[in-house]
N, C-alpha and C positions, 0 to 999 in steps of 0.2 A: 604624326608619323612621317619622318622623312622618306621620300623615295628612293629606290635604290635600284640602277639599271643592270639588268642581267643579260647573260649573251644572246638570248632569243629576243632581245630588244622590248621586252614590256617591263613595266616598272611593278614590282612587288606592292601590292597593297591597293592598287588601283582597280578599278572593274575592269580594266582592259585585258588583265590576267586571267583566264579560266580558272574555274575550281579544279578540274585535271590537271593543268600546268601546277598550282599551287600545291596540290597534294603531290604531285610527283618530286617537285623542289623538296617539300618538308621531309619524304621518305629518303630523297638522296642526302639530305642533311644528317639525317638520323643515322643514316648506313655509314655513313664518314666518320661520324663519332664512333661506333661500333668499331669499324677498321683502327682507328689511331688508339683504342684502349688495347688493342693486340700488340702494338708497337713497345719496342723498350727500347733504352740509349744503352748501346755498348760500348764502354770506353776502356782500353787497353793503355796502362802506364806502363813506362821502362820500355816502351814500345822500339823495337828494332834499333838499339843503342848502337850509336858509332862514338863519337867523341862524347855527345851527351845523350841522356834519354830522349826518346820521341814520344808521341801521343797520338793514338788512332781513336777516332770515333764512329759509330755507325747508328743508324735507325733503323733498325729490322724485328722483324718477328721472331727469328730464332739466330743464334750463335752461329750454326752454318751461313746461314743467308749474310750475317753482318762480316762474317771472315771474307765470303765471296765479295761483298761489295768493296771492302777495304783492298783487297788483292787488284778487283777491277780497277778502281781509282788509282791505287798506287803504278800498275803497271809492270811491276817486277816483284820476282820473290821476297819473301821475309824471313830472315833468320832467326827470328826470336819476337813471339808476338807480346810478351812480359805479362805483367798481372791484369787480368781481365775483373771491372766492375761492370754489374748489370743495373740499372737502374728503370724503374718502371715510369711510365709516363702518366700514371692515375693519380700521383701526389707530386706535391713540390719537392724539389731537391735541388743539391748543389755540389759539385766534384771541382777540388782544385788539385794541383799537382805544381809543386815547386821546382825551377830549374836549378842547374848546379853546373860545375865545370871543374 
């Protein structure tokens, strides 16, 4: 097993890391996996069109949270959100949007 160095300075797989540290590390990994399962990918097509249609994406748990993230990143108001597609992160998926003019 190749040793990997972590923030706390000890190597996973070595006797240097105590049992408590290994247990906390594994529990933390499982917690992160559970949190990721709650997230969804929110994709808006035809987003705030001007001369051509835009595209907005957010990774969040709810649509409300996703909209807030997009607004915060955008920095100013949105006149038309366009069509919303919600993609789960629990399975493989793809999405494409053609441009035009």
